[in-house]
N, C-alpha and C positions, 0 to 999 in steps of 0.2 A: 710199299712198294720198296724194292732191294735199288743196289746203287747200277744196275745196270743201263739207268737213261743217261749215268754220268760214265761208264763204262762205254757207252755209242758214240757219243757226244766227246772223248776225248780220244774214239782209236786211231789209231796209226796207220789202219788201212786206208789207202788213198782214194780209193771204189766209195766205200760206205760214205768218208766225207765227203764224193762229190754225189750220191745221193740226199744226205743231208744238206749241204749247200742245195742242192737244188728244191729241196720241199721249204728250206727256210725262204728262200727267192717267190715260190709260186703262193706261200701263205701270205708272204708280203703283199705281193701282187694284188692278191683278192682283196685287200684289205685297205689298200694304198689310195683310193678314192672317197673313201667313205670318213662320215666326220663323228671320231672317235678319240669321247676327251676320258673316260675311265674302265680301266681293263683289269678283269680277275682271270687269271689262269689257275684250275681248280685240278689238281697232281701238278702242279709246277716245278716239282722237281728238284732239280739245283736250279732254276732261275732261267735256265737256255731260250726258253720258249719266251718270255720276255724281256731277254736284251734282245732277239731277234724284232719284235716289234716296237723298242725303243731307239733299235739302232737305225729301222726305219723310218725314224717319228711319226710311228702310229698308237697315237692317244701319250696322255699327259700324264696320269695319275694313277700307279700299277699296284699290284699286290698280289700275293703268290698263298696259296693255300698247298699245303700238304697232309699226309697223315704220317709220313716217316720223318724224322724227330733227325735222323741221319743225316736226310737229303735235306733237308731246310737249315742243318747247323755246315755244310758243303756250301748249299746255296748263299749263305749272310760272307762265305767268304770269297767263293768265287764269282756273284754279281751280289754283290754289295750295297748298289745303288737302290734295290726294290727293298719292300715291305712286307713280310711274311708273317704269315699263321700258320699255327698246327690246329688241325682238326680234320674232319671226314665231310666226305664229297656227299654223305648223303645226308648231313644236316650241317652245313654251313654256317658261319655267325654273323651274315649279311643280311640287310634286309632285303625285303621285296622289292623288286624292278632297280637295285641300288649301281648296277654297270652298267655302259655302252655297249660292254663287247663281255662275254665271256668265254673262256679258252679252256677248250678238254682236251690234251694231248697226249695220246696212248696213253690212257687211261681205264677205258673203257672194257677193253680183252683182258684187264687184270680181275673185276670187279664179280661179283654175285649177282649182284640185283642192277644193273646197267641200268635198265628204265627207270627205277626209284632214280636214280645218278639222274636221266638226263630230266626230271623232272626239277630236281633242286637246281638246277641249271638253270632252268627255263626262269623256276621262281625269281633269280636272284639278277637275272639278265632283263634292262627295259629294252634294248631292240635286239641284239643279237645273238649267237651261241654257234661258235667256231670248233667241230668235231674233228678228231684225227684219229683214224686206227688203221692198224695193218691190215693190207688189202692182200685177200686170201682168193685164191691160195698160192698167189705168187709170192708172199713174206715164204711161206713156210719153205715154198719151192726153193726159192733164191738159198734160205737158210742152209736146206738140205745139198744144192751144188757148193755153195762153198765151204761145205761139211762141217757145218754146226748143228747143234742138237738132233744128232744122226737117228739115235735110239727113239727117238720121238716124232722121227719122219721130219725135219724140220720145224716142228712147235715149237715156240719158248716155251719151257716148263712151267712160267708164271703166268703164262696166256690161259683162258679157261673159256672164253666164249672168242668167235671166229666170223667174219661177217665177209663178203663180198660187195657188188655195188648195189646190187639189188635189196639184198636183206639190210646193210646198213639204212637204204632209204624209208624201208619197209619199218625199221623202231624207231627212227627219227621220225616219221612222218606224222606217226599218230601222236606229237606232241607239239611240233615245231614246224614250219616252214621252209622249204630246204630252197635257197636261192641257188648256191652256187654247189657245184656235187663235182671233184674232181680226182686224177689218178697221178699221184708221183710215188711210182715207183720204190719199194715196198707198200705205200702209203696211201690211202686216200684220204680226202679231207673236203669236211661239207661245212659248207656257212650256211646258218640257218638263221631263220627272223624269228620272234616272237610275234605270234599272233594276235591280235587286239582283241 
């Protein structure tokens, strides 16, 4: 993954920052009444997702994993209070059912095999998996309107998968039980339960 996540979170654009704040608020709201101790953020980037959870007192033990060594180096500087591991989403170094909550935010759209990633996320979770991806076609439409990625009609150059609400539900429900599915423009968030 590139530094596009860092660029997004450190953008000076007030509209983009408002969307990010709303997204983080909704994510925290979904999880706030749940009893969660251990959290793994798979594809953690620079640790902004873990920071949001810790700031909202969701969980006590946090670990982030990312394939990008550059992102992890930045994570250790920007959000040093968490542990970080270099690794692949397809084969994490964690045990079966190790975490109460496994988060995967803005990652699946970059992957050659998102279904294999979901299977791995399910393996390491004992309770919940929370996934967020861009909400299409609105993500691309909003990019296009603000003059971003015009040659690709608003599609981010690193995105190789696209989901609307129904297509994401179809993908996730093959492996997980969807408890809540919300839209936080321009993203969608699904809180899923690991079936017994």
